[in-house]
C-alpha positions in Angstrom: 119.3 86.2 129.0 116.9 88.9 127.9 114.6 88.1 124.9 112.5 90.3 122.8 109.1 89.3 121.4 108.1 88.9 118.0 104.4 100.1 114.5 102.1 108.1 111.9 98.9 107.7 113.2 96.5 106.8 110.3 92.7 106.9 109.8 91.0 104.6 112.3 88.3 102.1 111.3 86.7 100.2 114.1 84.3 97.2 113.8 82.9 94.8 116.4 82.3 91.2 115.5 79.4 89.8 117.6 78.2 86.3 117.3 74.4 85.6 117.7 73.1 85.8 121.3 76.1 87.8 122.6 76.0 91.4 123.6 78.6 93.9 122.3 80.9 95.3 125.0 82.7 97.8 122.8 83.4 100.2 125.6 85.8 97.8 127.3 88.4 97.9 124.6 90.6 101.0 124.4 91.3 102.5 121.0 94.9 101.8 120.1 97.2 104.8 119.5 100.5 104.5 117.7 103.3 106.9 116.7 104.9 105.9 113.5 108.6 106.2 112.7 110.0 105.5 109.2 113.1 103.4 109.8 113.9 102.9 106.1 112.0 104.1 103.0 114.3 102.6 100.3 114.3 98.8 100.8 113.8 96.5 97.9 111.5 93.8 99.2 111.9 93.2 103.0 111.3 89.5 103.0 111.8 89.1 106.8 112.0 91.3 109.8 112.9 90.4 113.4 114.2 92.0 116.5 117.2 91.2 118.7 120.0 93.0 120.5 122.8 92.9 117.9 125.5 95.0 119.6 125.0 94.1 123.2 123.8 97.5 124.5 120.7 96.0 126.0 118.5 97.7 123.4 116.6 95.6 120.9 117.6 96.3 117.3 115.8 95.6 114.0 117.2 93.0 111.7 116.0 92.8 108.1 116.4 90.3 105.3 116.2 92.4 102.1 116.5 91.2 98.5 120.3 91.3 98.3 121.3 92.5 101.8 121.1 91.5 105.4 121.0 94.7 107.5 120.4 95.8 111.1 119.1 99.1 112.4 120.6 100.4 115.7 118.1 101.4 118.4 117.2 104.2 118.9 118.7 106.2 116.0 117.9 103.4 113.5 121.3 103.9 111.8 121.6 101.2 109.1 124.4 98.7 108.9 124.9 96.2 106.0 126.4 93.0 107.4 126.0 90.7 104.4 125.3 91.2 100.7 124.7 89.1 97.6 125.1 85.8 99.5 123.7 84.0 96.4 122.7 85.1 92.9 119.1 84.8 94.0 117.2 86.6 96.7 117.5 86.3 100.5 114.2 85.1 101.9 114.3 84.8 105.7 116.4 85.7 108.8 116.6 84.5 112.4 118.2 86.5 115.2 118.5 85.6 118.9 121.0 85.5 121.7 121.5 81.7 121.9 124.7 81.6 124.0 123.8 84.2 126.7 126.4 86.7 125.9 123.9 89.5 125.3 124.5 89.6 121.6 122.4 88.1 118.8 123.4 85.2 116.6 122.1 85.6 113.1 121.2 83.0 110.4 119.9 83.7 106.9 117.9 81.7 104.3 118.7 82.6 100.7 118.8 81.3 97.1 115.1 81.9 96.8 113.3 80.4 93.8 109.9 78.8 94.8 109.6 77.2 91.3 112.9 75.3 91.5 112.5 72.4 94.0 115.8 70.8 93.1 118.6 73.4 92.8 117.4 76.5 94.7 118.0 77.4 98.3 120.9 78.3 100.6 121.4 78.6 104.4 124.1 80.6 106.2 125.2 81.3 109.7 126.7 84.8 109.9 129.9 84.9 111.9 130.2 88.3 113.5 133.4 90.4 113.6 134.5 92.2 116.8 132.8 95.4 115.3 129.3 94.2 114.5 128.7 97.2 112.3 131.1 95.7 109.7 130.6 92.8 107.3 129.9 89.4 108.9 131.4 86.2 107.5 128.9 83.8 105.9 129.3 80.2 106.9 127.4 77.9 104.5 125.2 75.2 106.0 123.5 72.1 104.5 120.2 73.1 103.1 117.0 71.9 101.4 115.7 73.5 98.2 113.1 76.3 98.5 114.5 77.3 101.9 111.7 79.6 103.2 111.5 80.1 107.0 113.9 79.8 109.9 113.7 80.5 113.6 115.9 79.9 116.7 114.1 77.7 119.3 115.2 76.3 122.7 115.3 72.5 122.7 114.7 70.0 125.5 118.4 70.1 126.5 118.1 73.8 127.1 120.3 74.9 124.2 119.1 76.4 120.9 118.4 74.9 117.5 117.9 76.6 114.2 114.6 75.3 112.8 114.3 75.4 109.0 111.1 74.9 107.0 111.3 74.9 103.2 108.3 75.7 101.0 108.4 72.4 99.0 109.8 69.0 99.3 112.8 68.2 97.2 111.8 67.6 93.6 108.1 68.3 94.3 105.8 69.3 91.5 102.4 70.9 92.1 102.8 70.3 95.9 103.1 66.5 95.4 105.9 64.1 95.8 108.6 64.0 98.5 107.6 65.6 101.9 109.0 68.9 103.1 112.1 68.1 105.2 111.9 70.2 108.4 115.3 70.2 110.1 116.8 71.3 113.4 120.4 72.5 113.2 122.6 72.4 116.4 125.4 74.9 116.4 128.8 73.5 117.4 131.3 75.6 119.5 133.1 76.4 116.2 130.3 77.2 113.7 132.6 76.3 110.8 132.6 72.7 111.9 129.8 70.4 110.9 126.4 71.2 112.6 124.3 68.3 114.0 121.1 68.0 111.9 117.9 66.4 113.1 114.9 65.8 110.7 111.8 66.7 112.7 109.2 65.8 110.1 108.8 65.2 106.3 105.1 64.4 106.0 103.8 67.6 104.5 104.1 68.8 100.9 103.8 72.6 100.8 104.4 74.6 104.0 104.6 78.4 104.5 105.3 79.5 108.0 105.7 78.0 111.5 105.6 78.9 115.2 107.6 77.2 118.0 105.1 76.7 120.9 107.1 77.8 123.9 106.3 76.2 127.3 106.8 77.9 130.7 110.3 76.6 130.9 111.2 78.4 127.6 111.5 75.1 125.6 109.8 74.6 122.2 107.9 71.4 123.1 105.9 71.6 119.9 106.3 73.4 116.6 103.2 74.5 114.7 103.3 74.3 111.0 101.0 76.2 108.5 100.7 74.2 105.3 98.5 73.7 102.3 97.3 70.5 104.0 96.3 72.3 107.1 97.8 73.2 110.5 99.9 70.6 112.3 102.1 70.3 115.3 105.3 68.3 115.1 107.7 67.3 117.8 110.5 69.5 119.0 114.0 68.1 119.3 114.1 65.4 122.0 110.3 65.3 122.4 108.4 62.0 122.2 104.9 62.8 121.0 103.8 62.2 117.4 102.6 64.9 114.9 99.0 66.1 115.4 96.6 67.8 113.0 94.6 70.9 114.2 92.9 71.8 110.9 92.8 70.4 107.4 92.7 71.5 103.8 88.9 72.1 103.6 89.5 75.9 103.7 92.6 75.8 101.5 95.0 75.2 104.3 96.9 78.0 106.0 99.8 80.3 105.2 100.6 82.0 108.5 100.3 80.6 112.1 100.7 82.3 115.5 99.6 81.4 119.0 97.9 83.7 121.6 96.4 83.4 125.1 93.0 84.6 126.3 92.0 85.6 129.9 91.7 82.4 131.9 94.5 80.7 130.0 92.7 79.4 127.0 95.0 79.4 123.9 94.1 80.3 120.4 95.6 79.7 117.0 95.5 82.6 114.6 95.9 81.7 111.0 95.7 83.3 107.5 93.8 81.1 105.2 94.6 80.0 102.6 98.2 80.6 101.8 98.6 84.3 100.7 94.9 84.4 101.4 91.9 86.5 102.4 90.8 85.2 105.8 92.0 85.9 109.3 90.9 82.9 111.3 90.9 82.1 115.1 90.6 78.7 116.5 90.0 78.7 120.3 90.9 75.5 122.3 92.2 74.3 125.7 95.2 75.8 127.4 97.3 72.8 126.2 96.2 73.1 122.6 95.1 69.5 122.6 94.4 68.5 119.0 91.7 66.1 120.3 89.8 68.8 122.1 86.8 70.7 120.8 87.8 73.7 118.8 85.8 76.8 118.1 86.5 78.4 114.7 85.9 82.1 113.9 86.6 84.0 110.7 87.5 87.5 111.9 88.1 89.0 108.5 87.6 87.8 104.9 88.8 91.0 103.1 92.6 90.6 103.3 94.3 90.9 99.9 97.4 88.6 100.0 97.6 88.2 103.8 101.2 87.6 104.6 102.1 88.7 108.2 100.8 87.8 111.6 101.7 88.3 115.3 100.0 87.9 118.7 100.7 89.9 121.9 99.0 92.1 124.5 99.5 95.6 123.0 96.5 97.1 124.8 97.2 95.9 128.3 94.0 93.7 128.4 95.6 90.7 130.0 94.8 88.7 126.9 96.6 88.7 123.5 95.5 90.6 120.5 96.2 89.7 116.8 98.1 91.9 114.4 97.7 91.1 110.8 99.2 92.6 107.6 98.5 92.2 103.9 100.5 93.2 100.9 98.3 92.9 97.7 101.2 91.8 95.6 100.6 92.2 91.9 97.4 94.1 92.5 98.1 97.8 91.8 95.5 100.2 93.2 94.3 97.8 95.9 94.8 99.1 99.5 97.4 97.5 101.8 97.8 97.8 105.5 97.8 96.4 109.0 94.9 95.7 111.4 94.6 94.8 115.1 91.9 92.5 116.5 91.2 92.5 120.2 89.1 89.8 122.0 86.1 91.3 123.8 85.2 88.2 125.9 87.4 85.5 127.6 86.0 82.8 125.3 87.3 84.5 122.1 83.7 84.7 120.7 83.8 88.5 120.1 86.6 90.5 118.5 87.0 94.2 117.9 88.8 95.4 114.8 91.1 98.4 114.5 92.8 99.7 111.3 96.4 100.5 112.3 97.9 101.3 108.9 95.8 102.5 106.0 97.6 101.9 102.7 101.2 102.9 103.6 102.5 99.4 104.4 102.3 96.6 101.9 103.1 94.2 104.7 105.5 91.4 103.8 106.4 90.6 107.4 105.9 92.0 110.9 106.8 91.3 114.5 106.2 92.7 118.0 108.8 93.9 120.5 109.1 96.6 123.2 111.7 98.8 121.5 111.8 101.7 123.9 111.6 99.9 127.2 108.2 101.3 128.3 106.7 97.8 128.9 104.4 98.1 125.8 104.9 96.0 122.7 105.4 98.0 119.5 104.8 96.8 115.9 107.7 96.5 113.5 106.8 95.9 109.8 108.5 95.6 106.4 106.6 96.6 103.2 107.2 94.9 99.9 105.4 97.2 97.4 105.8 100.2 99.7 109.6 99.5 100.1 109.7 100.6 103.7 110.4 99.6 107.3 108.3 101.2 110.0 108.0 101.1 113.7 104.5 101.8 115.2 105.3 102.9 118.7 102.6 101.9 121.2 101.2 105.1 122.9 98.7 103.2 125.1 97.9 105.2 128.2 
């Protein structure tokens, strides 16, 4: 089964962050070059964007959860197909797409009914049952859900099959991020998706979460799931795992809104977060290869100028042998404030120095982004959806 990871050239701004006592090694990092393609310039919000092969032609397509529609764009022409519309009276909010049964075609699930202020009656979750012609409308199959449904991802479990992991924003009936814990649930798809799905509650100890990252081991299994919350960054157990939840960071910096994992040269892992939720700071915590919560962590603030930071991804776009961080911000409700995307590359194997590149200067109010090799050249591209700019763009990686 082939999987795909999760980008107009603009004005470039480069900065090197050097901690005391370390020499700058700016010449070792190549300047990124991207070619921009406008996939769509008339979306409404673009809550969630991901990549998967929808039609089975072995080319990764773009899947978007927009305000009222779920759409996919066919690679390489980016022809747009609406596969679901007005699933609820409220907005769609998230989408998950992956080939979970090995047939070469993606399965798609959608979170909807979005109202973050209603912790009792909001929310919805659907599995989309595809027709023979996947360019036509898909049949929505309603699933049990928690209020304020917010983020979903497919992840391989310890049995080798896939679960749909759902993470609401609030616990049921919560007020001011207090009360019942957020119920994080794994859904197991039956052979007939219209039959009851098996539900496993993975955790309900946190009270306001925002995003999460399945931590994939070498065998492809999500052994841990990292959660970004107002209370900090935590790991919880994957389905069938035996370890207890662990805490990586607390609420002393306002908690975290986004969380992604990367690897440095030599195998050290790092956590990239945006702090606090919808916040200003891009933060890196460097630790051991196993991300042991008890190990000594080194925390670096790479950027404190984000305005409503809302999108994050890690991958080796520059061919350095270590991952870089791609971060986007949207400045929602702040007219006149610049929006965009930046890339941060580690200069040393310890993650003590990072070089900053401005990838998009004020044409992408980034609501969400992901990384994938869209044209098969072996180089990850950036795919982004803009809220205030109402666009979907691909930044094709032109690295030499």
